[in-house]
N, C-alpha and C positions, 0 to 999 in steps of 0.2 A: 159857305159855313164859317162862323166866329167864332172866336176860343171867348173861354168864357175865365176871366182876372179875378180873384176876388180881392178888395182890401182886406185888411188885416182883422179889421174889428169883424169885419164880414164870417167868419167861422164859429166865432163864439152867438150871432145872434142865432147861426141857425143851427149849433147847438144846444140854443131856448127854445127852437121852436116843438111846437107839441109831436106827439109821434106820429097821432095822426095824418098832421101838415105835411111830411116829408116825401111824401109820394107826389106831393100835388104840387110840391118846389120842385122834385127832380124834375117834371113833367115840365113846370115852365123852363125849368134851366133846357130843355129838349129847345123848346122854341123859340130860345134868346138865342140857342145855336145859330139857328137858320133864319128866322124872322125879326131879329129883336127894333126893327122900328116900327112894329105891329103896335107897340106897346103905346101908352098914354102920356103924350109930350109932359111933361112937371109944370113949364111955361107956357100957359093958354094963348098968351103975346108972340110968341115963338112955336109954332105947331111943328116946325121941322127942324127943332131942334134935338140935340144927342143927348142930353138929359132926358130921361122918359121914365115910365113905372110902368109896372108890370102885375098885373093883380092874379091871387091866386088862391084854390083851396075853395071850398064850400061856404057860398057866401062872401065870395071874394075878398075872406079875412084877411090872407096875406096880400104881400106888398116886397115885391124885389124894387129901389129905385139903381139904376147904371146909369149909365156914360157908354155910346156908343163911339167907338174910335174907327171908321172906317177905312182910313189908308190903310193899319193895319191888321183891321177885320179882327176885332176883340171889341168884347164887354165886358166892363171892368162895373162888379158889382158896389154899390156903393152901404148899399143900406137892406136888411130882410128885416119887416116887423110881420109878426102877427096879432090882429085885434081878438079873434076866434076864442071861442071859450076851449 
């Protein structure tokens, strides 16, 4: 299991999510705690890289960008965005 470590700005970004996105975001965090490597690599030229993206919510309107620190068993949340209505 991995620990979730949010960047300072992530708390504000999560607070800005619409209410209906919060359940999907919480579910995404549950998955990231267990299997963060299942996310999409941010850099297609480095598909095994530790910077990844997890899409969440209806129509994948939410995105979480994160860094995996495998030795520490940590997932550092860098950015959380919502593009849906």
